[in-house]
C-alpha positions as CSV (number, residue, x, y, z in Angstrom):
1,X,113.2,112.7,104.1
2,X,112.5,116.3,103.0
3,X,115.4,116.9,100.6
4,X,117.9,117.9,103.2
5,X,115.5,120.3,105.2
6,X,114.9,119.6,108.9
7,X,111.3,119.1,110.1
8,X,110.9,122.6,111.4
9,X,112.0,124.3,108.2
10,X,110.0,121.9,106.0
11,X,106.7,122.2,108.0
12,X,106.9,126.0,108.3
13,X,108.2,127.0,104.8
14,X,107.7,124.4,102.1
15,X,104.6,124.7,99.8
16,X,101.5,123.9,101.9
17,X,99.9,121.3,99.5
18,X,103.2,119.4,99.2
19,X,103.7,119.4,103.1
20,X,100.2,118.2,103.9
21,X,100.3,115.5,101.3
22,X,103.8,114.4,102.4
23,X,102.7,114.1,106.0
24,X,99.3,112.6,105.0
25,X,100.4,109.8,102.6
26,X,102.3,107.6,105.3
27,X,99.4,108.4,107.8
28,X,96.7,107.4,105.3
29,X,98.7,104.2,104.6
30,X,98.8,103.5,108.4
31,X,95.1,104.2,108.7
32,X,94.1,102.1,105.7
33,X,96.2,99.2,106.8
34,X,94.9,99.4,110.4
35,X,91.3,99.5,109.0
36,X,92.2,96.6,106.7
37,X,93.6,94.5,109.5
38,X,90.5,95.3,111.6
39,X,88.5,94.0,108.7
40,X,90.7,91.0,108.3
41,X,89.2,89.4,111.4
42,X,85.7,90.1,110.1
43,X,86.6,88.6,106.7
44,X,88.2,85.4,107.8
45,X,85.8,84.8,110.7
46,X,83.0,85.5,108.3
47,X,83.8,82.2,106.6
48,X,82.9,80.3,109.7
49,X,79.3,81.4,110.8
50,X,77.1,84.5,111.5
51,X,77.5,84.2,115.3
52,X,81.3,84.4,115.1
53,X,81.0,87.4,112.7
54,X,78.6,89.1,115.1
55,X,81.0,88.4,118.0
56,X,83.8,90.3,116.2
57,X,81.5,93.3,115.7
58,X,80.5,93.3,119.3
59,X,84.1,93.3,120.6
60,X,84.8,96.1,118.1
61,X,83.0,98.6,120.2
62,X,85.4,97.9,123.1
63,X,88.3,98.2,120.6
64,X,87.1,101.7,119.9
65,X,87.2,102.5,123.7
66,X,90.7,101.0,124.0
67,X,91.8,103.0,120.9
68,X,90.3,106.1,122.6
69,X,92.9,105.8,125.4
70,X,95.8,105.2,123.1
71,X,94.7,108.3,121.0
72,X,94.1,110.2,124.2
73,X,97.7,109.9,125.4
74,X,99.1,109.9,121.8
75,X,97.3,113.1,120.7
76,X,97.5,114.8,124.1
77,X,101.3,114.4,124.3
78,X,101.8,114.6,120.5
79,X,100.0,118.0,120.0
80,X,102.0,119.5,122.9
81,X,105.3,118.0,121.4
82,X,104.3,119.5,118.0
83,X,103.7,123.0,119.4
84,X,106.9,122.9,121.5
85,X,109.0,121.8,118.6
86,X,107.5,124.6,116.6
87,X,108.5,127.0,119.3
88,X,112.0,125.3,119.5
89,X,111.7,123.9,123.0
90,X,112.9,120.3,122.6
91,X,113.5,119.5,126.3
92,X,109.8,120.1,127.1
93,X,108.9,117.9,124.2
94,X,111.1,115.0,125.4
95,X,109.5,115.1,128.8
96,X,106.1,115.0,127.4
97,X,107.0,112.1,125.1
98,X,107.9,109.9,128.2
99,X,104.9,111.0,130.1
100,X,102.5,110.1,127.2
101,X,104.1,106.7,126.6
102,X,104.3,105.5,130.3
103,X,100.8,106.8,131.1
104,X,99.5,105.0,128.1
105,X,101.2,101.6,128.9
106,X,99.9,101.8,132.6
107,X,96.4,102.6,131.4
108,X,96.4,99.6,129.2
109,X,97.4,97.3,132.1
110,X,94.4,98.6,134.2
111,X,92.0,98.0,131.4
112,X,93.4,94.5,130.8
113,X,93.1,93.4,134.5
114,X,89.6,94.9,134.9
115,X,88.4,93.4,131.6
116,X,89.6,89.9,132.5
117,X,88.0,90.1,135.9
118,X,84.6,91.0,134.5
119,X,84.7,89.1,131.2
120,X,81.1,87.8,131.1
121,X,79.4,91.0,132.4
122,X,81.5,93.0,129.8
123,X,80.5,90.7,127.0
124,X,76.8,91.1,127.9
125,X,77.2,94.9,128.2
126,X,78.7,95.1,124.7
127,X,75.6,93.5,123.3
128,X,76.0,89.8,123.2
129,X,72.9,87.7,122.7
130,X,72.8,84.2,124.3
131,X,73.8,82.6,121.0
132,X,76.7,85.0,120.4
133,X,78.0,85.0,124.1
134,X,80.4,82.0,123.9
135,X,82.1,83.4,120.8
136,X,82.4,86.8,122.3
137,X,84.0,85.5,125.4
138,X,86.5,83.4,123.5
139,X,87.6,86.4,121.3
140,X,87.5,89.0,124.1
141,X,89.4,87.0,126.7
142,X,92.4,86.9,124.4
143,X,92.1,90.4,122.9
144,X,92.3,91.9,126.5
145,X,95.9,90.5,126.9
146,X,97.2,92.7,124.2
147,X,95.7,96.0,125.5
148,X,98.9,97.5,127.0
149,X,100.7,97.0,123.7
150,X,97.7,98.4,121.8
151,X,97.4,101.6,123.8
152,X,101.2,102.3,123.8
153,X,101.6,101.5,120.1
154,X,98.9,104.0,119.3
155,X,100.5,106.6,121.5
156,X,104.0,106.2,120.0
157,X,102.5,106.2,116.4
158,X,100.8,109.6,117.1
159,X,103.9,111.1,118.9
160,X,106.1,110.2,115.8
161,X,103.5,111.6,113.4
162,X,103.0,114.9,115.2
163,X,106.9,115.3,115.2
164,X,106.6,115.3,111.4
165,X,108.0,111.8,111.1
166,X,104.9,110.0,109.7
167,X,107.0,107.5,107.7
168,X,108.5,106.0,110.9
169,X,105.0,105.8,112.4
170,X,103.7,104.1,109.3
171,X,106.4,101.4,109.3
172,X,105.6,100.4,112.9
173,X,101.9,100.1,112.4
174,X,101.9,98.6,109.0
175,X,104.4,95.8,110.1
176,X,102.1,94.7,112.9
177,X,99.1,94.9,110.6
178,X,100.7,92.8,107.9
179,X,101.7,90.2,110.6
180,X,98.2,90.1,111.9
181,X,96.6,89.5,108.4
182,X,99.2,86.8,107.6
183,X,98.6,84.9,110.9
184,X,94.8,85.1,110.8
185,X,94.1,82.3,108.2
186,X,96.9,80.2,109.8
187,X,95.4,80.3,113.3
188,X,91.8,80.2,112.3
189,X,91.8,77.6,109.7
190,X,95.1,75.6,109.7
191,X,95.3,75.3,113.5
192,X,91.4,75.2,113.8
193,X,91.3,77.9,116.5
194,X,88.3,79.8,115.2
195,X,87.7,83.2,116.8
196,X,90.4,82.5,119.3
197,X,92.9,82.3,116.5
198,X,91.7,85.7,115.1
199,X,92.2,87.2,118.6
200,X,95.7,85.7,119.0
201,X,96.8,87.0,115.5
202,X,95.6,90.5,116.5
203,X,97.5,90.7,119.9
204,X,100.7,89.3,118.2
205,X,100.4,92.1,115.5
206,X,99.8,94.8,118.2
207,X,102.8,93.8,120.4
208,X,105.0,93.8,117.3
209,X,104.0,97.3,116.4
210,X,104.6,98.5,119.9
211,X,108.2,97.1,120.0
212,X,109.1,98.4,116.5
213,X,107.7,102.0,117.3
214,X,109.6,102.0,120.6
215,X,112.8,101.2,118.8
216,X,112.1,103.8,115.9
217,X,111.5,106.5,118.5
218,X,115.3,106.6,119.1
219,X,116.2,107.0,115.5
220,X,116.9,110.2,113.5
221,X,115.3,113.4,114.7
222,X,112.7,111.5,116.7
223,X,112.4,112.0,120.5
224,X,113.4,108.8,122.2
225,X,111.4,107.4,125.1
226,X,113.6,107.6,128.2
227,X,112.5,106.7,131.8
228,X,114.6,109.5,133.1
229,X,112.4,111.9,131.3
230,X,109.3,110.6,132.9
231,X,108.1,113.4,135.2
232,X,104.4,113.2,136.0
233,X,102.9,116.4,137.1
234,X,99.5,118.2,137.1
235,X,100.7,120.5,134.4
236,X,101.7,117.6,132.2
237,X,98.4,115.8,132.8
238,X,96.5,119.1,132.0
239,X,98.3,119.4,128.6
240,X,97.6,115.7,127.8
241,X,93.9,116.3,128.7
242,X,93.6,119.5,126.6
243,X,95.2,117.9,123.6
244,X,93.8,114.4,124.0
245,X,90.3,114.7,125.4
246,X,88.8,115.4,122.0
247,X,90.3,112.0,120.8
248,X,89.0,110.3,124.0
249,X,85.6,111.9,123.5
250,X,85.4,111.0,119.8
251,X,86.5,107.4,120.2
252,X,84.8,106.9,123.5
253,X,81.5,108.1,122.0
254,X,82.1,105.8,119.0
255,X,82.4,102.8,121.5
256,X,79.2,103.7,123.3
257,X,77.3,104.3,119.9
258,X,78.5,100.8,118.5
259,X,77.5,99.2,121.8
260,X,74.0,100.8,121.6
261,X,73.8,100.0,117.9
262,X,74.5,96.3,118.7
263,X,72.0,96.1,121.5
264,X,69.3,97.7,119.5
265,X,70.1,95.9,116.2
266,X,70.0,92.7,118.4
267,X,66.3,93.2,118.8
268,X,65.9,92.2,115.1
269,X,68.1,89.1,115.3
270,X,71.7,88.1,114.8
271,X,71.9,89.0,111.1
272,X,71.4,92.8,111.6
273,X,74.2,92.8,114.2
274,X,76.5,91.1,111.7
275,X,75.3,93.4,108.9
276,X,75.9,96.7,110.8
277,X,79.3,95.3,111.9
278,X,80.2,94.8,108.2
279,X,79.0,98.3,107.2
280,X,81.0,99.9,110.0
281,X,84.1,98.2,108.7
282,X,83.5,99.3,105.2
283,X,83.0,102.9,106.1
284,X,85.9,102.8,108.4
285,X,88.1,102.0,105.4
286,X,86.9,105.1,103.6
287,X,87.1,107.3,106.7
288,X,90.6,106.0,107.1
289,X,91.7,108.1,104.1
290,X,90.0,111.3,105.5
291,X,91.3,110.9,109.1
292,X,94.7,110.1,107.7
293,X,94.6,113.3,105.6
294,X,93.4,115.2,108.7
295,X,96.3,113.7,110.7
296,X,98.7,114.8,108.0
297,X,97.4,118.3,108.4
298,X,97.9,118.2,112.3
299,X,101.8,118.5,112.4
300,X,101.6,121.4,109.9
301,X,98.9,122.9,112.1
302,X,100.9,122.4,115.4
303,X,104.2,123.7,114.1
304,X,102.5,126.7,112.4
305,X,100.5,127.5,115.5
306,X,103.7,127.3,117.7
307,X,105.6,129.5,115.1
308,X,102.6,132.0,114.8
309,X,102.2,131.4,111.0
310,X,98.4,131.6,111.0
311,X,97.7,132.4,107.4
312,X,99.7,129.2,106.4
313,X,97.7,127.2,109.0
314,X,94.4,128.4,107.4
315,X,95.6,127.6,103.9
316,X,96.6,124.1,105.0
317,X,93.1,123.6,106.6
318,X,91.3,124.7,103.4
319,X,93.4,122.4,101.2
320,X,92.8,119.4,103.6
321,X,89.0,119.9,103.5
322,X,88.8,120.3,99.7
323,X,90.8,117.2,98.9
324,X,88.9,115.1,101.6
325,X,85.5,116.2,100.3
326,X,86.3,115.3,96.6
327,X,87.6,111.9,97.7
328,X,84.5,111.1,99.7
329,X,82.2,112.2,96.9
330,X,83.9,109.7,94.5
331,X,83.6,106.9,97.2
332,X,79.9,107.7,97.9
333,X,78.9,107.3,94.2
334,X,81.0,104.2,93.5
335,X,80.0,102.6,96.9
336,X,76.3,103.1,96.2
337,X,76.6,101.2,92.9
338,X,78.7,98.3,94.5
339,X,76.9,98.2,97.9
340,X,75.4,94.7,97.8
341,X,78.6,93.2,96.3
342,X,80.7,94.8,99.1
343,X,78.5,93.3,101.9
344,X,78.6,89.9,100.2
345,X,82.4,89.8,100.3
346,X,82.2,89.6,104.1
347,X,79.1,87.4,104.6
348,X,77.2,85.6,101.8
349,X,74.0,85.5,103.7
350,X,70.7,86.9,102.1
351,X,69.5,88.6,105.3
352,X,72.8,90.1,106.2
353,X,73.2,91.4,102.6
354,X,69.7,92.9,102.6
355,X,70.1,94.8,105.8
356,X,73.7,95.8,105.1
357,X,73.0,97.1,101.6
358,X,70.3,99.6,102.8
359,X,72.5,100.6,105.9
360,X,75.6,101.3,103.7
361,X,73.7,103.4,101.2
362,X,72.2,105.5,104.0
363,X,75.8,106.1,105.3
364,X,77.1,106.9,101.8
365,X,74.6,109.7,101.4
366,X,76.1,111.8,104.1
367,X,79.7,110.7,103.9
368,X,81.2,113.7,101.9
369,X,80.2,116.0,105.0
370,X,82.8,114.2,107.0
371,X,85.9,115.8,105.5
372,X,84.9,119.2,107.0
373,X,83.8,117.6,110.3
374,X,87.1,115.7,110.7
375,X,89.3,118.7,109.5
376,X,87.4,121.0,112.1
377,X,88.1,118.6,114.9
378,X,91.8,118.3,114.0
379,X,92.3,122.1,113.8
380,X,90.6,122.9,117.1
381,X,92.3,120.0,118.9
382,X,95.8,120.9,117.7
383,X,95.4,124.6,118.4
384,X,94.5,123.9,122.1
385,X,90.8,124.8,121.9
386,X,89.5,121.8,124.0
387,X,85.9,123.0,124.3
388,X,85.3,123.5,120.6
389,X,87.3,120.3,119.8
390,X,85.4,118.2,122.3
391,X,82.0,119.4,121.0
392,X,82.9,118.6,117.4
393,X,84.5,115.3,118.4
394,X,81.4,114.2,120.4
395,X,78.8,115.2,117.8
396,X,79.0,112.5,115.1
397,X,79.0,109.4,117.4
398,X,77.6,110.8,120.5
399,X,75.8,114.1,120.9
400,X,73.5,113.3,117.9
401,X,74.0,109.5,117.3
402,X,73.1,108.3,120.8
403,X,69.6,110.0,121.0
404,X,68.9,109.2,117.4
405,X,69.7,105.4,117.8
406,X,67.3,105.3,120.7
407,X,64.6,107.3,118.9
408,X,64.6,106.4,115.2
409,X,64.0,102.6,115.6
410,X,61.1,103.5,117.8
411,X,59.4,105.2,114.8
412,X,61.0,103.4,111.8
413,X,61.9,99.9,113.2
414,X,65.1,98.4,111.6
415,X,65.1,101.2,109.0
416,X,65.7,103.6,111.9
417,X,68.9,101.6,112.8
418,X,70.0,101.8,109.1
419,X,69.6,105.5,108.7
420,X,70.8,106.7,112.0
421,X,74.5,107.5,111.0
422,X,73.4,109.6,108.0
423,X,71.1,111.8,110.2
424,X,73.9,112.2,112.7
425,X,76.5,113.3,110.1
426,X,74.1,116.0,108.7
427,X,73.5,117.5,112.2
428,X,77.2,117.3,113.0
429,X,78.1,119.3,109.9
430,X,75.5,122.0,110.8
431,X,77.1,122.2,114.3
432,X,80.7,122.3,113.1
433,X,80.2,125.0,110.6
434,X,79.6,128.0,113.0
435,X,82.3,126.6,115.3
436,X,84.9,126.7,112.6
437,X,83.8,130.1,111.3
438,X,84.2,131.5,114.8
439,X,87.6,129.7,115.2
440,X,89.0,131.2,112.0
441,X,88.1,134.7,113.1
442,X,89.7,134.1,116.5
443,X,93.0,132.8,115.0
444,X,95.2,135.9,114.3
């Protein structure tokens, strides 16, 4: 994959821009395809009615929370694996790979059981209105069955990526995503299953990804998942927490923020919920590139940190932020010009388009700041700085977003809902800047 070089030599000695992009491209493709197949349900269900579209958006907040646990175990074990491989301690890395996978699968089973036991209260908590509730229950009841496969596939994906094998990780995730997109119209329209068909297509895609990634983990330089290496301990749990808590915090806060957003947008009717759901999907596609770029930086960061190559680590960070910012500037300008057309693709409803266009334009204003925010989060997380990483991770969708989504609608009505993310992004950037300046001085 790297012209005859092993991963250690390539990550620690090849030109920085080439390494970051080589690691990032498969990860960006994985992120984009994942975002696209998250959008596939919205697109196909959007052909049915506004309530079904809103139901998908409501369950999306729970999907973020489930993703949070998959990323928690994946990043927690993967960042440790990356540093240990950089320090040439492969046995430690193999034990952590098994711990991360089996913890993640077990956590998925617990979420599935609890979710099915409390299906209706959960649907109401997520923001369902009486008219949306039946659709939410239909979709959510099936989605929960795939949770163990979803969490474990995300964990395996991140472990492979942080070992420097992003191509393997990409193949596993993309295969499941393509299968999901292919099955969506078949189940929704041909078999007439509606939102249930969208949910069934999703869990089949997730299960397929989990199986493929598990098999791929045993190939090449990858660390295979073996039951004999499963050795749960407090030290292992602590390492997973240090490396994974920022991801849990980031995704968990995103789940809570989307939940609050749905509940508050619901005060203005079903159309604003559907509109905000569509806007979140569109920005997720754009952010997929930046998060993928940041995740391409992570294995370089982890290996260089483990091998004490700090100047190289800083150079990789700078390159990542510059490329990400330039990309987001282009997206912001083009997205502003095409905003109403983008919303119309998902739901051709005048009220949904009106709300969605304003909300999307607000989010595009602050979008370029996110390359620095994401890069800062990835750096502090990979270099085992849990306090800084958790603060930066919590800022955009929690620390600032949650009080703002409660306060702004009180003063500005629906406009307060639409502008909330832009305000949160600006404040998050101002918080991340001094943290990263301090971190750079500390890294020697």
